[in-house]
RONU-938872 format. One record per atom (N, C-alpha, C, O): atom name; residue number from 1; x, y, z. Coordinates in steps of 0.02 Angstrom, whole numbers, always signed. Layout:
N
{kevex CA, NUM, {X, Y, Z}},
...
//
This chain:
137
{kevex N, 1, {-2930, -4787, +565}},
{kevex CA, 1, {-2891, -4729, +584}},
{kevex C, 1, {-2821, -4731, +553}},
{kevex O, 1, {-2794, -4680, +532}},
{kevex N, 2, {-2792, -4791, +552}},
{kevex CA, 2, {-2725, -4798, +523}},
{kevex C, 2, {-2727, -4783, +448}},
{kevex O, 2, {-2683, -4748, +422}},
{kevex N, 3, {-2777, -4810, +414}},
{kevex CA, 3, {-2784, -4798, +342}},
{kevex C, 3, {-2794, -4723, +328}},
{kevex O, 3, {-2765, -4697, +281}},
{kevex N, 4, {-2834, -4690, +368}},
{kevex CA, 4, {-2845, -4618, +360}},
{kevex C, 4, {-2780, -4580, +369}},
{kevex O, 4, {-2767, -4533, +331}},
{kevex N, 5, {-2739, -4598, +417}},
{kevex CA, 5, {-2675, -4565, +428}},
{kevex C, 5, {-2628, -4574, +369}},
{kevex O, 5, {-2592, -4528, +350}},
{kevex N, 6, {-2628, -4634, +341}},
{kevex CA, 6, {-2586, -4648, +282}},
{kevex C, 6, {-2609, -4607, +223}},
{kevex O, 6, {-2567, -4579, +187}},
{kevex N, 7, {-2674, -4603, +211}},
{kevex CA, 7, {-2701, -4564, +155}},
{kevex C, 7, {-2684, -4490, +164}},
{kevex O, 7, {-2664, -4458, +115}},
{kevex N, 8, {-2692, -4463, +224}},
{kevex CA, 8, {-2678, -4393, +236}},
{kevex C, 8, {-2604, -4379, +225}},
{kevex O, 8, {-2586, -4329, +194}},
{kevex N, 9, {-2560, -4422, +250}},
{kevex CA, 9, {-2488, -4412, +242}},
{kevex C, 9, {-2468, -4415, +169}},
{kevex O, 9, {-2428, -4374, +146}},
{kevex N, 10, {-2496, -4462, +132}},
{kevex CA, 10, {-2481, -4468, +60}},
{kevex C, 10, {-2506, -4408, +22}},
{kevex O, 10, {-2470, -4382, -22}},
{kevex N, 11, {-2566, -4385, +37}},
{kevex CA, 11, {-2594, -4327, +3}},
{kevex C, 11, {-2554, -4265, +18}},
{kevex O, 11, {-2541, -4225, -27}},
{kevex N, 12, {-2534, -4255, +80}},
{kevex CA, 12, {-2495, -4197, +99}},
{kevex C, 12, {-2428, -4198, +63}},
{kevex O, 12, {-2406, -4146, +36}},
{kevex N, 13, {-2394, -4255, +62}},
{kevex CA, 13, {-2330, -4261, +28}},
{kevex C, 13, {-2337, -4245, -47}},
{kevex O, 13, {-2295, -4211, -75}},
{kevex N, 14, {-2389, -4270, -78}},
{kevex CA, 14, {-2401, -4257, -149}},
{kevex C, 14, {-2412, -4183, -162}},
{kevex O, 14, {-2387, -4156, -211}},
{kevex N, 15, {-2448, -4149, -117}},
{kevex CA, 15, {-2459, -4077, -125}},
{kevex C, 15, {-2394, -4038, -120}},
{kevex O, 15, {-2382, -3992, -159}},
{kevex N, 16, {-2352, -4056, -71}},
{kevex CA, 16, {-2288, -4022, -63}},
{kevex C, 16, {-2244, -4031, -125}},
{kevex O, 16, {-2214, -3984, -149}},
{kevex N, 17, {-2241, -4092, -150}},
{kevex CA, 17, {-2201, -4107, -209}},
{kevex C, 17, {-2228, -4071, -270}},
{kevex O, 17, {-2190, -4049, -313}},
{kevex N, 18, {-2294, -4065, -276}},
{kevex CA, 18, {-2324, -4030, -332}},
{kevex C, 18, {-2305, -3956, -330}},
{kevex O, 18, {-2290, -3926, -382}},
{kevex N, 19, {-2306, -3926, -271}},
{kevex CA, 19, {-2287, -3856, -265}},
{kevex C, 19, {-2213, -3847, -283}},
{kevex O, 19, {-2194, -3799, -316}},
{kevex N, 20, {-2170, -3894, -261}},
{kevex CA, 20, {-2099, -3889, -278}},
{kevex C, 20, {-2089, -3896, -353}},
{kevex O, 20, {-2046, -3862, -381}},
{kevex N, 21, {-2126, -3940, -385}},
{kevex CA, 21, {-2120, -3948, -458}},
{kevex C, 21, {-2140, -3884, -494}},
{kevex O, 21, {-2109, -3864, -543}},
{kevex N, 22, {-2192, -3852, -469}},
{kevex CA, 22, {-2213, -3788, -499}},
{kevex C, 22, {-2159, -3735, -490}},
{kevex O, 22, {-2145, -3696, -535}},
{kevex N, 23, {-2127, -3734, -431}},
{kevex CA, 23, {-2073, -3686, -419}},
{kevex C, 23, {-2017, -3695, -470}},
{kevex O, 23, {-1993, -3647, -499}},
{kevex N, 24, {-1997, -3758, -481}},
{kevex CA, 24, {-1943, -3772, -529}},
{kevex C, 24, {-1965, -3750, -599}},
{kevex O, 24, {-1925, -3721, -636}},
{kevex N, 25, {-2026, -3765, -618}},
{kevex CA, 25, {-2051, -3746, -685}},
{kevex C, 25, {-2055, -3670, -693}},
{kevex O, 25, {-2037, -3644, -745}},
{kevex N, 26, {-2078, -3635, -641}},
{kevex CA, 26, {-2082, -3562, -644}},
{kevex C, 26, {-2013, -3532, -654}},
{kevex O, 26, {-2004, -3488, -696}},
{kevex N, 27, {-1963, -3555, -615}},
{kevex CA, 27, {-1897, -3526, -622}},
{kevex C, 27, {-1865, -3545, -689}},
{kevex O, 27, {-1826, -3506, -716}},
{kevex N, 28, {-1881, -3603, -715}},
{kevex CA, 28, {-1856, -3622, -781}},
{kevex C, 28, {-1885, -3575, -835}},
{kevex O, 28, {-1850, -3555, -882}},
{kevex N, 29, {-1949, -3558, -829}},
{kevex CA, 29, {-1980, -3511, -876}},
{kevex C, 29, {-1946, -3443, -872}},
{kevex O, 29, {-1933, -3412, -923}},
{kevex N, 30, {-1932, -3420, -812}},
{kevex CA, 30, {-1898, -3355, -804}},
{kevex C, 30, {-1827, -3358, -831}},
{kevex O, 30, {-1804, -3311, -862}},
{kevex N, 31, {-1793, -3414, -819}},
{kevex CA, 31, {-1725, -3421, -845}},
{kevex C, 31, {-1725, -3416, -922}},
{kevex O, 31, {-1681, -3383, -950}},
{kevex N, 32, {-1772, -3448, -954}},
{kevex CA, 32, {-1777, -3444, -1027}},
{kevex C, 32, {-1788, -3372, -1049}},
{kevex O, 32, {-1757, -3348, -1097}},
{kevex N, 33, {-1832, -3336, -1015}},
{kevex CA, 33, {-1845, -3266, -1031}},
{kevex C, 33, {-1783, -3223, -1019}},
{kevex O, 33, {-1769, -3178, -1059}},
{kevex N, 34, {-1746, -3237, -966}},
{kevex CA, 34, {-1684, -3199, -953}},
{kevex C, 34, {-1633, -3210, -1008}},
{kevex O, 34, {-1599, -3162, -1029}},
{kevex N, 35, {-1627, -3271, -1032}},
{kevex CA, 35, {-1579, -3285, -1086}},
{kevex C, 35, {-1599, -3251, -1151}},
{kevex O, 35, {-1556, -3227, -1188}},
{kevex N, 36, {-1665, -3249, -1166}},
{kevex CA, 36, {-1688, -3213, -1226}},
{kevex C, 36, {-1674, -3138, -1218}},
{kevex O, 36, {-1653, -3105, -1266}},
{kevex N, 37, {-1685, -3111, -1159}},
{kevex CA, 37, {-1672, -3041, -1145}},
{kevex C, 37, {-1597, -3027, -1156}},
{kevex O, 37, {-1579, -2977, -1187}},
{kevex N, 38, {-1555, -3070, -1129}},
{kevex CA, 38, {-1482, -3061, -1135}},
{kevex C, 38, {-1461, -3064, -1209}},
{kevex O, 38, {-1419, -3025, -1231}},
{kevex N, 39, {-1489, -3111, -1247}},
{kevex CA, 39, {-1471, -3117, -1317}},
{kevex C, 39, {-1486, -3054, -1357}},
{kevex O, 39, {-1450, -3037, -1404}},
{kevex N, 40, {-1538, -3018, -1338}},
{kevex CA, 40, {-1556, -2956, -1373}},
{kevex C, 40, {-1521, -2895, -1343}},
{kevex O, 40, {-1495, -2853, -1380}},
{kevex N, 41, {-1519, -2890, -1277}},
{kevex CA, 41, {-1493, -2831, -1243}},
{kevex C, 41, {-1418, -2833, -1229}},
{kevex O, 41, {-1386, -2782, -1220}},
{kevex N, 42, {-1389, -2894, -1227}},
{kevex CA, 42, {-1319, -2900, -1211}},
{kevex C, 42, {-1304, -2894, -1137}},
{kevex O, 42, {-1246, -2888, -1117}},
{kevex N, 43, {-1355, -2894, -1096}},
{kevex CA, 43, {-1348, -2887, -1024}},
{kevex C, 43, {-1409, -2919, -990}},
{kevex O, 43, {-1461, -2929, -1021}},
{kevex N, 44, {-1401, -2934, -926}},
{kevex CA, 44, {-1457, -2958, -886}},
{kevex C, 44, {-1486, -2899, -847}},
{kevex O, 44, {-1450, -2851, -835}},
{kevex N, 45, {-1549, -2902, -828}},
{kevex CA, 45, {-1577, -2848, -786}},
{kevex C, 45, {-1536, -2839, -722}},
{kevex O, 45, {-1520, -2888, -688}},
{kevex N, 46, {-1519, -2777, -707}},
{kevex CA, 46, {-1476, -2761, -650}},
{kevex C, 46, {-1518, -2743, -589}},
{kevex O, 46, {-1538, -2686, -579}},
{kevex N, 47, {-1531, -2794, -548}},
{kevex CA, 47, {-1568, -2785, -485}},
{kevex C, 47, {-1535, -2830, -433}},
{kevex O, 47, {-1538, -2891, -439}},
{kevex N, 48, {-1504, -2801, -384}},
{kevex CA, 48, {-1470, -2842, -334}},
{kevex C, 48, {-1508, -2840, -268}},
{kevex O, 48, {-1548, -2795, -255}},
{kevex N, 49, {-1496, -2890, -227}},
{kevex CA, 49, {-1527, -2893, -162}},
{kevex C, 49, {-1557, -2961, -146}},
{kevex O, 49, {-1566, -2977, -87}},
{kevex N, 50, {-1572, -3001, -196}},
{kevex CA, 50, {-1598, -3068, -187}},
{kevex C, 50, {-1659, -3070, -142}},
{kevex O, 50, {-1658, -3099, -87}},
{kevex N, 51, {-1713, -3039, -165}},
{kevex CA, 51, {-1775, -3040, -127}},
{kevex C, 51, {-1834, -3037, -175}},
{kevex O, 51, {-1825, -3034, -236}},
{kevex N, 52, {-1894, -3039, -147}},
{kevex CA, 52, {-1954, -3039, -189}},
{kevex C, 52, {-1962, -2975, -229}},
{kevex O, 52, {-1987, -2977, -285}},
{kevex N, 53, {-1940, -2918, -202}},
{kevex CA, 53, {-1946, -2855, -238}},
{kevex C, 53, {-1901, -2854, -300}},
{kevex O, 53, {-1922, -2832, -353}},
{kevex N, 54, {-1839, -2878, -293}},
{kevex CA, 54, {-1794, -2878, -351}},
{kevex C, 54, {-1819, -2929, -402}},
{kevex O, 54, {-1809, -2919, -462}},
{kevex N, 55, {-1850, -2984, -380}},
{kevex CA, 55, {-1879, -3032, -427}},
{kevex C, 55, {-1935, -2998, -467}},
{kevex O, 55, {-1938, -3005, -528}},
{kevex N, 56, {-1978, -2962, -433}},
{kevex CA, 56, {-2033, -2928, -467}},
{kevex C, 56, {-2007, -2874, -515}},
{kevex O, 56, {-2032, -2868, -571}},
{kevex N, 57, {-1957, -2836, -494}},
{kevex CA, 57, {-1927, -2785, -538}},
{kevex C, 57, {-1898, -2816, -601}},
{kevex O, 57, {-1908, -2791, -656}},
{kevex N, 58, {-1862, -2872, -592}},
{kevex CA, 58, {-1832, -2906, -650}},
{kevex C, 58, {-1887, -2933, -696}},
{kevex O, 58, {-1882, -2927, -757}},
{kevex N, 59, {-1939, -2962, -667}},
{kevex CA, 59, {-1994, -2988, -708}},
{kevex C, 59, {-2028, -2931, -747}},
{kevex O, 59, {-2047, -2940, -805}},
{kevex N, 60, {-2036, -2874, -715}},
{kevex CA, 60, {-2065, -2816, -750}},
{kevex C, 60, {-2022, -2796, -810}},
{kevex O, 60, {-2049, -2778, -862}},
{kevex N, 61, {-1956, -2800, -803}},
{kevex CA, 61, {-1911, -2787, -860}},
{kevex C, 61, {-1925, -2837, -917}},
{kevex O, 61, {-1929, -2818, -975}},
{kevex N, 62, {-1932, -2901, -898}},
{kevex CA, 62, {-1943, -2953, -948}},
{kevex C, 62, {-2012, -2946, -980}},
{kevex O, 62, {-2020, -2959, -1040}},
{kevex N, 63, {-2062, -2926, -941}},
{kevex CA, 63, {-2129, -2915, -968}},
{kevex C, 63, {-2128, -2857, -1016}},
{kevex O, 63, {-2157, -2861, -1071}},
{kevex N, 64, {-2097, -2802, -997}},
{kevex CA, 64, {-2093, -2743, -1041}},
{kevex C, 64, {-2058, -2758, -1107}},
{kevex O, 64, {-2075, -2731, -1159}},
{kevex N, 65, {-2008, -2803, -1104}},
{kevex CA, 65, {-1971, -2822, -1164}},
{kevex C, 65, {-2007, -2875, -1205}},
{kevex O, 65, {-1985, -2892, -1260}},
{kevex N, 66, {-2062, -2902, -1179}},
{kevex CA, 66, {-2101, -2951, -1215}},
{kevex C, 66, {-2078, -3024, -1208}},
{kevex O, 66, {-2098, -3067, -1247}},
{kevex N, 67, {-2037, -3038, -1158}},
{kevex CA, 67, {-2011, -3106, -1149}},
{kevex C, 67, {-2048, -3146, -1096}},
{kevex O, 67, {-2037, -3206, -1090}},
{kevex N, 68, {-2091, -3113, -1058}},
{kevex CA, 68, {-2127, -3147, -1004}},
{kevex C, 68, {-2197, -3117, -1003}},
{kevex O, 68, {-2205, -3056, -1008}},
{kevex N, 69, {-2248, -3159, -995}},
{kevex CA, 69, {-2317, -3134, -996}},
{kevex C, 69, {-2338, -3105, -929}},
{kevex O, 69, {-2369, -3051, -926}},
{kevex N, 70, {-2321, -3139, -875}},
{kevex CA, 70, {-2340, -3117, -808}},
{kevex C, 70, {-2283, -3135, -759}},
{kevex O, 70, {-2240, -3176, -774}},
{kevex N, 71, {-2285, -3104, -701}},
{kevex CA, 71, {-2237, -3120, -649}},
{kevex C, 71, {-2260, -3183, -612}},
{kevex O, 71, {-2313, -3183, -581}},
{kevex N, 72, {-2221, -3237, -615}},
{kevex CA, 72, {-2239, -3298, -579}},
{kevex C, 72, {-2237, -3285, -503}},
{kevex O, 72, {-2195, -3247, -479}},
{kevex N, 73, {-2282, -3317, -468}},
{kevex CA, 73, {-2285, -3312, -395}},
{kevex C, 73, {-2276, -3382, -366}},
{kevex O, 73, {-2303, -3430, -392}},
{kevex N, 74, {-2239, -3386, -311}},
{kevex CA, 74, {-2232, -3449, -276}},
{kevex C, 74, {-2302, -3474, -257}},
{kevex O, 74, {-2345, -3434, -239}},
{kevex N, 75, {-2313, -3540, -260}},
{kevex CA, 75, {-2379, -3567, -242}},
{kevex C, 75, {-2403, -3546, -172}},
{kevex O, 75, {-2464, -3540, -161}},
{kevex N, 76, {-2358, -3537, -125}},
{kevex CA, 76, {-2377, -3513, -59}},
{kevex C, 76, {-2374, -3437, -55}},
{kevex O, 76, {-2417, -3406, -25}},
{kevex N, 77, {-2322, -3408, -84}},
{kevex CA, 77, {-2312, -3336, -89}},
{kevex C, 77, {-2318, -3301, -21}},
{kevex O, 77, {-2352, -3250, -14}},
{kevex N, 78, {-2284, -3329, +29}},
{kevex CA, 78, {-2284, -3299, +95}},
{kevex C, 78, {-2221, -3321, +133}},
{kevex O, 78, {-2195, -3375, +120}},
{kevex N, 79, {-2198, -3280, +178}},
{kevex CA, 79, {-2140, -3298, +220}},
{kevex C, 79, {-2079, -3314, +178}},
{kevex O, 79, {-2059, -3275, +135}},
{kevex N, 80, {-2048, -3372, +191}},
{kevex CA, 80, {-1990, -3394, +152}},
{kevex C, 80, {-2008, -3414, +81}},
{kevex O, 80, {-1965, -3416, +37}},
{kevex N, 81, {-2071, -3427, +69}},
{kevex CA, 81, {-2092, -3454, +5}},
{kevex C, 81, {-2111, -3400, -44}},
{kevex O, 81, {-2170, -3389, -60}},
{kevex N, 82, {-2060, -3365, -68}},
{kevex CA, 82, {-2066, -3315, -121}},
{kevex C, 82, {-2007, -3326, -169}},
{kevex O, 82, {-1958, -3357, -150}},
{kevex N, 83, {-2013, -3302, -230}},
{kevex CA, 83, {-1959, -3307, -277}},
{kevex C, 83, {-1913, -3247, -269}},
{kevex O, 83, {-1936, -3191, -254}},
{kevex N, 84, {-1848, -3258, -278}},
{kevex CA, 84, {-1798, -3206, -269}},
{kevex C, 84, {-1753, -3202, -330}},
{kevex O, 84, {-1744, -3251, -367}},
{kevex N, 85, {-1724, -3143, -341}},
{kevex CA, 85, {-1678, -3131, -397}},
{kevex C, 85, {-1625, -3083, -374}},
{kevex O, 85, {-1638, -3036, -337}},
{kevex N, 86, {-1565, -3095, -398}},
{kevex CA, 86, {-1511, -3046, -394}},
{kevex C, 86, {-1471, -3053, -457}},
{kevex O, 86, {-1453, -3108, -477}},
{kevex N, 87, {-1457, -2996, -490}},
{kevex CA, 87, {-1421, -2999, -553}},
{kevex C, 87, {-1386, -2935, -569}},
{kevex O, 87, {-1404, -2881, -545}},
{kevex N, 88, {-1336, -2942, -612}},
{kevex CA, 88, {-1301, -2884, -639}},
{kevex C, 88, {-1292, -2896, -714}},
{kevex O, 88, {-1321, -2943, -741}},
{kevex N, 89, {-1253, -2855, -747}},
{kevex CA, 89, {-1247, -2861, -819}},
{kevex C, 89, {-1218, -2928, -842}},
{kevex O, 89, {-1230, -2949, -898}},
{kevex N, 90, {-1180, -2961, -798}},
{kevex CA, 90, {-1144, -3022, -818}},
{kevex C, 90, {-1176, -3087, -795}},
{kevex O, 90, {-1159, -3140, -822}},
{kevex N, 91, {-1221, -3085, -747}},
{kevex CA, 91, {-1248, -3147, -722}},
{kevex C, 91, {-1306, -3136, -674}},
{kevex O, 91, {-1324, -3079, -659}},
{kevex N, 92, {-1335, -3191, -652}},
{kevex CA, 92, {-1393, -3186, -608}},
{kevex C, 92, {-1400, -3250, -567}},
{kevex O, 92, {-1369, -3301, -581}},
{kevex N, 93, {-1442, -3245, -516}},
{kevex CA, 93, {-1464, -3304, -478}},
{kevex C, 93, {-1539, -3297, -467}},
{kevex O, 93, {-1564, -3244, -449}},
{kevex N, 94, {-1575, -3352, -479}},
{kevex CA, 94, {-1646, -3358, -463}},
{kevex C, 94, {-1651, -3406, -405}},
{kevex O, 94, {-1616, -3457, -403}},
{kevex N, 95, {-1695, -3391, -357}},
{kevex CA, 95, {-1699, -3433, -298}},
{kevex C, 95, {-1771, -3445, -277}},
{kevex O, 95, {-1813, -3400, -280}},
{kevex N, 96, {-1784, -3506, -257}},
{kevex CA, 96, {-1848, -3525, -226}},
{kevex C, 96, {-1832, -3570, -167}},
{kevex O, 96, {-1777, -3597, -161}},
{kevex N, 97, {-1880, -3576, -123}},
{kevex CA, 97, {-1873, -3622, -66}},
{kevex C, 97, {-1920, -3681, -78}},
{kevex O, 97, {-1980, -3673, -87}},
{kevex N, 98, {-1890, -3741, -79}},
{kevex CA, 98, {-1930, -3801, -86}},
{kevex C, 98, {-1953, -3824, -17}},
{kevex O, 98, {-1919, -3813, +33}},
{kevex N, 99, {-2011, -3857, -16}},
{kevex CA, 99, {-2039, -3882, +47}},
{kevex C, 99, {-2014, -3951, +64}},
{kevex O, 99, {-2014, -3971, +123}},
{kevex N, 100, {-1993, -3989, +14}},
{kevex CA, 100, {-1968, -4057, +25}},
{kevex C, 100, {-1899, -4064, -7}},
{kevex O, 100, {-1879, -4023, -49}},
{kevex N, 101, {-1864, -4115, +11}},
{kevex CA, 101, {-1799, -4128, -21}},
{kevex C, 101, {-1805, -4186, -70}},
{kevex O, 101, {-1755, -4216, -89}},
{kevex N, 102, {-1866, -4203, -90}},
{kevex CA, 102, {-1878, -4260, -135}},
{kevex C, 102, {-1868, -4243, -209}},
{kevex O, 102, {-1863, -4288, -250}},
{kevex N, 103, {-1866, -4178, -226}},
{kevex CA, 103, {-1862, -4159, -296}},
{kevex C, 103, {-1793, -4173, -325}},
{kevex O, 103, {-1742, -4158, -294}},
{kevex N, 104, {-1792, -4203, -384}},
{kevex CA, 104, {-1729, -4215, -419}},
{kevex C, 104, {-1696, -4149, -440}},
{kevex O, 104, {-1635, -4147, -451}},
{kevex N, 105, {-1735, -4095, -444}},
{kevex CA, 105, {-1707, -4030, -463}},
{kevex C, 105, {-1654, -4008, -413}},
{kevex O, 105, {-1607, -3973, -431}},
{kevex N, 106, {-1660, -4028, -350}},
{kevex CA, 106, {-1611, -4010, -299}},
{kevex C, 106, {-1543, -4043, -311}},
{kevex O, 106, {-1492, -4020, -285}},
{kevex N, 107, {-1543, -4098, -350}},
{kevex CA, 107, {-1480, -4132, -364}},
{kevex C, 107, {-1435, -4093, -412}},
{kevex O, 107, {-1375, -4105, -415}},
{kevex N, 108, {-1464, -4047, -450}},
{kevex CA, 108, {-1425, -4011, -501}},
{kevex C, 108, {-1428, -3935, -493}},
{kevex O, 108, {-1407, -3899, -538}},
{kevex N, 109, {-1453, -3911, -436}},
{kevex CA, 109, {-1455, -3838, -427}},
{kevex C, 109, {-1387, -3813, -401}},
{kevex O, 109, {-1343, -3853, -385}},
{kevex N, 110, {-1380, -3748, -397}},
{kevex CA, 110, {-1318, -3717, -374}},
{kevex C, 110, {-1319, -3713, -298}},
{kevex O, 110, {-1368, -3690, -269}},
{kevex N, 111, {-1266, -3735, -266}},
{kevex CA, 111, {-1265, -3742, -193}},
{kevex C, 111, {-1212, -3699, -158}},
{kevex O, 111, {-1185, -3720, -107}},
{kevex N, 112, {-1198, -3640, -184}},
{kevex CA, 112, {-1152, -3594, -151}},
{kevex C, 112, {-1183, -3524, -155}},
{kevex O, 112, {-1222, -3510, -200}},
{kevex N, 113, {-1164, -3481, -109}},
{kevex CA, 113, {-1189, -3413, -110}},
{kevex C, 113, {-1166, -3377, -173}},
{kevex O, 113, {-1109, -3386, -195}},
{kevex N, 114, {-1209, -3336, -202}},
{kevex CA, 114, {-1193, -3301, -264}},
{kevex C, 114, {-1236, -3238, -269}},
{kevex O, 114, {-1296, -3240, -257}},
{kevex N, 115, {-1204, -3182, -285}},
{kevex CA, 115, {-1238, -3118, -295}},
{kevex C, 115, {-1291, -3103, -241}},
{kevex O, 115, {-1350, -3095, -258}},
{kevex N, 116, {-1271, -3100, -180}},
{kevex CA, 116, {-1316, -3084, -124}},
{kevex C, 116, {-1365, -3139, -105}},
{kevex O, 116, {-1403, -3130, -57}},
{kevex N, 117, {-1366, -3195, -139}},
{kevex CA, 117, {-1413, -3248, -124}},
{kevex C, 117, {-1378, -3303, -84}},
{kevex O, 117, {-1322, -3324, -100}},
{kevex N, 118, {-1411, -3327, -33}},
{kevex CA, 118, {-1387, -3384, +5}},
{kevex C, 118, {-1416, -3447, -27}},
{kevex O, 118, {-1477, -3457, -27}},
{kevex N, 119, {-1373, -3487, -54}},
{kevex CA, 119, {-1393, -3549, -86}},
{kevex C, 119, {-1360, -3607, -49}},
{kevex O, 119, {-1307, -3631, -69}},
{kevex N, 120, {-1391, -3627, +5}},
{kevex CA, 120, {-1364, -3678, +49}},
{kevex C, 120, {-1362, -3746, +14}},
{kevex O, 120, {-1410, -3765, -20}},
{kevex N, 121, {-1307, -3781, +22}},
{kevex CA, 121, {-1299, -3845, -11}},
{kevex C, 121, {-1327, -3904, +28}},
{kevex O, 121, {-1321, -3961, +5}},
{kevex N, 122, {-1359, -3892, +85}},
{kevex CA, 122, {-1386, -3947, +126}},
{kevex C, 122, {-1455, -3966, +102}},
{kevex O, 122, {-1504, -3961, +138}},
{kevex N, 123, {-1459, -3989, +39}},
{kevex CA, 123, {-1524, -4006, +9}},
{kevex C, 123, {-1552, -4072, +35}},
{kevex O, 123, {-1610, -4088, +21}},
{kevex N, 124, {-1515, -4109, +71}},
{kevex CA, 124, {-1539, -4174, +96}},
{kevex C, 124, {-1544, -4173, +172}},
{kevex O, 124, {-1548, -4226, +203}},
{kevex N, 125, {-1544, -4114, +202}},
{kevex CA, 125, {-1550, -4108, +275}},
{kevex C, 125, {-1617, -4132, +300}},
{kevex O, 125, {-1662, -4148, +261}},
{kevex N, 126, {-1623, -4134, +365}},
{kevex CA, 126, {-1682, -4162, +396}},
{kevex C, 126, {-1744, -4118, +390}},
{kevex O, 126, {-1800, -4143, +389}},
{kevex N, 127, {-1735, -4053, +385}},
{kevex CA, 127, {-1793, -4009, +383}},
{kevex C, 127, {-1782, -3952, +334}},
{kevex O, 127, {-1725, -3930, +324}},
{kevex N, 128, {-1835, -3929, +304}},
{kevex CA, 128, {-1832, -3875, +255}},
{kevex C, 128, {-1846, -3808, +287}},
{kevex O, 128, {-1849, -3804, +348}},
{kevex N, 129, {-1854, -3756, +249}},
{kevex CA, 129, {-1856, -3758, +176}},
{kevex C, 129, {-1786, -3771, +146}},
{kevex O, 129, {-1735, -3762, +179}},
{kevex N, 130, {-1786, -3793, +84}},
{kevex CA, 130, {-1726, -3811, +48}},
{kevex C, 130, {-1713, -3762, -8}},
{kevex O, 130, {-1757, -3751, -50}},
{kevex N, 131, {-1653, -3731, -8}},
{kevex CA, 131, {-1637, -3681, -59}},
{kevex C, 131, {-1631, -3715, -128}},
{kevex O, 131, {-1597, -3765, -136}},
{kevex N, 132, {-1666, -3686, -176}},
{kevex CA, 132, {-1661, -3707, -246}},
{kevex C, 132, {-1637, -3646, -285}},
{kevex O, 132, {-1673, -3597, -290}},
{kevex N, 133, {-1577, -3649, -313}},
{kevex CA, 133, {-1548, -3592, -347}},
{kevex C, 133, {-1525, -3610, -417}},
{kevex O, 133, {-1497, -3664, -429}},
{kevex N, 134, {-1538, -3565, -463}},
{kevex CA, 134, {-1515, -3570, -532}},
{kevex C, 134, {-1472, -3509, -545}},
{kevex O, 134, {-1492, -3453, -529}},
{kevex N, 135, {-1413, -3519, -573}},
{kevex CA, 135, {-1369, -3462, -588}},
{kevex C, 135, {-1348, -3463, -661}},
{kevex O, 135, {-1351, -3513, -696}},
{kevex N, 136, {-1325, -3405, -683}},
{kevex CA, 136, {-1289, -3398, -745}},
{kevex C, 136, {-1242, -3340, -735}},
{kevex O, 136, {-1266, -3286, -717}},
{kevex N, 137, {-1179, -3344, -745}},
{kevex CA, 137, {-1145, -3400, -777}},
{kevex C, 137, {-1132, -3456, -729}},
{kevex O, 137, {-1104, -3507, -749}},
//
């Protein structure tokens, strides 16, 4: 019984970390597409509100411009676990909620509120979800 509990805990932790890694990779892909869009258009997609709808609208802009193939979806894609975007002509924030605080990505993300997005800096707190935010500038 003890061995089974250890295996279940380890497997669960690995699954959570894998989903968090995917979240970081998805937002990195979108960030690259946003920078290519900016290099051509001279502006970022203007969608404010920092929610799943503005993320989808921004992705549709990137898809239409040929910089993104599909709109990435959070591995859970429910409740707090959705991707968010808020941006204007000069900058943007991409946000995801991590399930664990074990990811090294949390050590270098943006930890202050920006463009309607709450990016809490308590990435090492006792319980999640943990805000993962990427901004430009």
